[in-house]
C-alpha positions as CSV (number, residue, x, y, z in Angstrom):
1,M,8.1,-2.9,12.7
2,K,9.1,-5.1,15.8
3,R,10.8,-8.3,14.0
4,P,13.4,-8.4,12.8
5,K,15.1,-6.5,15.0
6,I,18.0,-4.6,13.0
7,A,20.7,-2.6,14.4
8,Y,21.7,0.1,12.6
9,Y,23.6,3.5,12.9
10,N,23.1,6.9,11.7
11,A,25.7,10.0,11.7
12,V,25.9,13.6,10.9
13,D,28.7,14.7,8.9
14,P,29.5,18.5,9.5
15,K,32.6,18.6,7.5
16,R,30.8,17.0,4.5
17,R,33.6,14.6,4.0
18,L,31.3,11.8,2.9
19,E,29.5,14.3,0.3
20,T,32.8,14.0,-1.8
21,I,33.4,10.3,-1.2
22,Y,29.8,9.1,-2.2
23,E,29.5,11.8,-4.7
24,V,26.0,13.0,-3.0
25,K,23.5,14.4,-5.2
26,G,20.6,15.0,-3.0
27,I,19.3,14.8,0.5
28,P,18.0,12.5,1.9
29,H,21.0,10.1,0.8
30,C,21.1,6.6,2.1
31,V,24.3,4.3,2.4
32,L,23.4,0.6,3.7
33,I,26.4,-1.0,4.5
34,N,26.2,-4.8,5.4
35,P,28.2,-6.4,8.4
36,D,31.2,-7.1,6.4
37,G,31.6,-3.3,5.7
38,I,30.4,-3.5,2.2
39,V,28.2,-0.9,0.6
40,V,25.1,-3.0,-0.6
41,W,23.1,0.1,-1.8
42,E,23.2,3.8,-2.0
43,G,21.2,6.7,-3.1
44,W,18.1,8.7,-2.8
45,P,15.6,6.5,-1.3
46,Q,12.8,7.3,-3.8
47,Q,14.8,7.7,-6.8
48,E,12.5,6.6,-9.8
49,G,13.9,3.3,-11.1
50,F,16.1,2.8,-7.8
51,E,13.5,3.0,-4.9
52,L,14.3,1.9,-1.6
53,T,11.2,-0.3,-1.1
54,E,10.6,-3.1,1.3
55,K,11.2,-5.8,-1.7
56,T,14.6,-3.8,-2.3
57,I,15.4,-4.4,1.5
58,E,14.4,-7.9,1.8
59,S,16.5,-8.6,-1.4
60,L,19.5,-7.0,-0.2
61,I,19.0,-9.1,3.2
62,K,18.9,-12.2,1.3
63,D,21.6,-11.8,-1.3
64,H,24.0,-10.4,1.3
């Protein structure tokens, strides 16, 4: 996907601090944070009923 160009960051948390904060239940665990620093989606991207699909991402971009 070349457009839209979206800058994003990822990180490794070897001390597992965010596991406690976000109550991670499985891996992969994804957290989408908007430019204002607000979490707009989090979870396991394939969790039934909460899938992180193209439609979901489009809605998040439109709404936030």
